[in-house]
N, C-alpha and C positions, 0 to 999 in steps of 0.2 A: 417118589422124590426125584427132582431133576438132577442131572449129572453134576451141575456146579455145586450143589449143596453137599455133595460127598466130600468136598474139600474144605468145608466150613466147620470150624470148631468154635463153640461159644465160650468165650472167656468169662463173661458175666452177663446175667440177665436180671440183675437188680436194677432198679430205677427204669423199668420199662415204661415207655411213654405211650400208654394205650389210648389216652385221650389227648388229642392235639390242641384242644381248646377252641371253642367257637370264637372266631374272629380274634384269636390271640389270647383269650382269657386263660389264666393260669392258676385258678383257685382249686384245682384238683390236686390230690396228693397220692404218692406211691410209697409204700413202705418196703417194697422189694420182697415181701414174704412169699408171694405166689406169682408166678408168671401168668399174665392174663393177656388175651389177644386183643389186637387192634382191629377194628372193623375192616374186613376184607383184606387182611394183610398177614404176612408171617410175622408174629409178634416180636421175635428176637432181633429183627433188624431195627427195632426201636430201642434196643439195648446195646450192650457192647458185643462186638463180634470180631473174629479174625478170619479173613477170607484169603486163603492161599490156594493157588492152582499151579502145580508143578509143570503141567503141560504147557501153560502159557506164560509162566513166570510171574503171575499176579501176586502181589502182596499188598493187601489193604487191611488195615487194622483200625477199628473204631473203639474208643474208650469214652466213658462218661465222667465229667466232673460235676460239680454242684449245679452248674447252670449251662454247661456247654457239651455238645457232642463233638468230639475231636476225631477227625479222620486223617490218618497218615497213610499215604499210598505211593506206590511207584508208577501208578497210572498205566499199567499194562493191562489190556482187556483180558477177561477170563473166558474168552470165547473166540471162535474163528472170526477172521476178518477177510476183507478182500486183499488182493495182492498190492503191495506198496513197495516201491513207487510204481505208478502207472501213468498212462498217457496224460490224464488230466491232473494228476497229483504227483509231483516228483520227489516226495518226501518219504522217509523211512521211519516206522514206529520205533521209538527208543524209550528207555526208562526215564521217568521223571522223579522228582523228589518234592511231592506236594503235601502240604498240611492244610486242612480245612477245619474251621470251627463253625458249628451251627448252634443257634440258641436252643436250649432244651425246652424252654417255655416261650414259644414264638408269640409276638405281639402284633396283632392285626391293626393297621393304621387306616386302611381304605384309600390310601394315597399311592397311586402307581408311581414307582421309581424305576426308571430304565436300568437294565442290567445286561451287560454284554455276555456274562456267564451266569445265568440265573440259578444254576444248581449243579449237583454232582450225582451221578448214578451210584447205586449201592456198591458197585465194583470199583469205584474210584475214578471213573472216566467222566470228564466234565461235559456238560451240555453248553453248546455255544451256537444258538440257532442262526444268528445273522452271519454275514460275510463282510469282507473288506473290499469286495469286487464291485467296481463301478463302471458303467457305460457312460461316456461323456460325449455330448453332441456339440458340434460347432455352433449350433443355434442357441446354445446355452443350457439345454436340459441335461440333467444328470440323473441316472437311474441306478439305484443300489440293486445288485443282482442277488436273487434268492439262491440258496444252495440247492433246493429241490426244484429243478427246472430242466428243460430239454434243449436249451439254446447254447449254453456254454458248458463244456465238460469240466467239472471240478473234481472228477475222480472219486466220487462217493461210492462206498461199497454197499452191500445188502443190509447193513446196519444203519444206513443213512449217515455214515461217518467217513471221515478221511483224516489226513495228518497235516499238522502245521510244520513249518520249517524247523521248529524246535524239536520235532519228533513226537509231539503230543497228539495222540489219537483222541478225537472228540466227536460227539454226536450233534448233528444238525437237525435231526428229526427223530421219529420213533426208533428206539434202539432195539431192533428186532430180536437179537440174541439175548439181550437182558430181559426182555419181556418173556421169552420162552424159558429162560433159566430160573427166573424168580416167580413164575406162575405157580400158584398154589391151588388152582382149580376154581377160584372165584373170578367174577367178572373184572373186579378192580385189582390190578397187579401193582403192588408197591415196588417202585423202581428207583427211587432216590430221594434226596432232600434238597430243597431250595436253600439259598444262602440266608434267608430270613428264618429258617428253622422249620417251615411247614413242609410236609411230605409231598412227594411227586408220585402220581399214579398214571396208569394207562388202563382205559376201559376196553376190554376185548370186544365188547358189543358195539362200541362207538356211540353209546346212548347219550353222551353229553357233547353238545355241539358248540364250537367256538362262535363268537359274536363278530366275526370279521366277514366283510362282504367285498367282492370285487367291484371296483368303481365302474360306473357307466361310461359310455363314450370310448374314444380312442386316444392313445398316447400321441404326443407331439414330439418332434425332434428330427433333424436331418443331419446327414454326414456324421454318424455316430460311430464311436470306436471303443473297443474293449482292449485293454492292455494289461499284461502282467509281465514279470521278468522273463517269461519264457515264450510269449507269443503276443501278437497284435492282430486284431481282426476287425474289419468293418461290419457293422450290424445295422439292420433296420429295426427301429423301435416302434414303427407304426403298427396300427392294429388295436384290437381291444385289449383290455387289461386281463391277461390270461394267467397271471401269477408268476411270470418270469422275474418281475421286479417287486421289491418290498412295497413300493408306492402304488402297486396295483390294487392294494387292499386298504380298506378303512374300517375302523371299529364302529359298529352300530350297536349301541347299548340296547340290550333286550332282544336282539335279533336271534340270539342263541341261548344256550344254558350257562355259558362261562363268561366271566368278566373280562376286563381289558387285559389282564395278565394270564388268561386261561385258567383262572381259579374258580372255585365253587365251594359253598358250604353244604356238606352232607351230614345229616345226623349231628348237627352242631359242631362239626369239625371242618375247618377250612383246609383246603388242599389245592394243589395245582394238578392239571391233567396235561399229559403229552398226547397230542391228537394227530390223526392222519391228515387233517386239514390245517390250513394256515390259521394261526402262526406256528403250528407244529409243537414248538416249545415256547412258552410265554416269554416275551421280551422285557418283562418288568416284574417287580415284586410288590406285594401289598403289605408286607410286614416290615418291622424294624430290622435293620441289619447292622452288625458290628463292624463289618468291613466297609471300606470306601467304595461307593458305586460311582464310577466315572460316567460323565455324560456321554450320550451317543455321538458318533461321528457325524450323523446326519439327522439329528432330531430325536425326540422321544419315540420309543417303540422301534427304533431303527428305521424310521420312515422320515418324513419331511420335518424340518424344524418348525416349531411353533412361532407365532408372532413375537411372543416374549423372548424366545431364544434368539431370533433375528435381531431384535432391538439390543439385547444384551451383548451380542457378538460384535455388532457393527457400530453402536453408538459410543465411539471412543471418547468423546468429550462430555458424555453423560448429560446432554441437554434435552433428552427426551424426544429427539427427532434425528433423522438421517439426512446428511447432506450428500451431494453427488460424490464427493471425495471419500466419504465413509462407506458407501455402498459397494459391495463386491459381488462378483459372479453374475448369474442370469438376471438378478434384480436390477443391476446397473443398466442392462439393456431395456428394462421396462420402466426406468425411472420416470420419464415424462408421462407415461400412461398412469402410473400409480400416483404421481404428484398431481392430483386432480385440481388443486387450487393454484398450481403453477407458481408457488412461492419459493421454489428451489430446495424444498425440504420434503421428506416423507415422514408423516406422523404415524403413530400406532393406529390411529383411527383410519388413516388412508390405507395402511397395510391390511387391516381387517376388512375394509370395503373391497379392496382388490381381491382378497380371498373369497369373499361371498360372491363376487361377480364371476370370477374365473373358476370357482369350484375347487381350486387347489391353492396351497400356500406358495407364495413366491419363495424361491430357494437361493441360498448362497452357494458359492462354488464348492465342490467336493473334490477330494483327491481321487486319483485313479486307483485301479486295483492293487491290492497288496495281500496281506495275510488273510486267509480264510479259515 
C-alpha cells in the first residue's frame, strides 16, 4: 500500500458508487451492505473518506448525501512539490477553504461544455489545464500559451503544477505524485472526479489516445510580445504548430480513442482520462453540472472562438450581421476581405466562408497574460 494511504481513514463506505453509469444512466442501486469494487479503482474513493497527512498539512474530507459527493478541503497537496516561489512562478502555496459538490449519479448529455476547472483530484487539488497567458502580435494575432511548453517559463514542478496568486496549487497536466500515491497496481488509476460527477483516471500504459492533432502549416504573426506583471519579452511565433499554444491543436473526431473532452466509455462506464498528450486534462465536460460553467476567455475548449461566439459577442444591435463599428480585434483588420459582397457588413455566412478558406477562425481581441 502506498505511503499516502497510511494517513487515510474511511469514515463510511456505504453508498459506494461502483457503477458510474453508461453515459450517465443511474438505474443501478446500492444498499451499502457490502463494499464492492469499482473496475480498476480503489473502491473506497467512491464512498466517504477522510484524507489527512500531517507531513504536508493536507485535510480533505468527502461525505455522501442522497445525491451529492461533497468534498471539503484545505487544498494542500499530500505529496512533495517543487520549490515555490521560483523564477517562473512567484507565488507561495497556502491553505484554501474549498467545498466541492459532485453529482452521485452523473448524467451524460453528449454535449461538450467548456470548463476552466474541469475536476478535482482525490486529494482536493483542482485541475486547471489552460492558462491565462497570451502572446499578442502587432499584426493582430493572439496566441493562448499552453502550460506544458518550453518557450515561456511558468514555473511548473514535476507534478505539472504550480501556484496561483491566491496560493492555490493546481495541476495543468498529469499529476505525477497523485498517480504514484493512488496506484493500486492496475493500469487504470483513479485520480479524481470531474464536476459533472464522472470519475477521472490515468492509464499507466497510455493505451487510450486523445483525438487532438497538431495543425498543418505554420503560424502567422509579427512583432509579438508576451507580458505578465513580472516580465515582458518579444517572441517569434513563426514556425510549425509545435504545441506551444492552445490553437496549435484541433479536435479530429475519431482520430484517437477519446472524445472531445478526453472522455471514453469503458465497460458501460463513462469516464475522463488525464493523458500525457494534449489536451492533457480535458477542457470540457460531457455531463450535467450543478455549478455554473463560465464561457472560455477565448472560445470553446480554450481555443479560438466559434462563429456563433463571435456573432454573439460583437453583434451589439442583434441584427444578425456585423458592421465595421461592431467588429473588434484582428477581425477588424480583415473586414474588407471577409465582407466579400462589399455591403459594409459581415454576415455569419461570410464568417463561415472565411473560416473555410483560411483554415482557421477569425478571432476577436484577447487580453494579455494574467492568472495561470
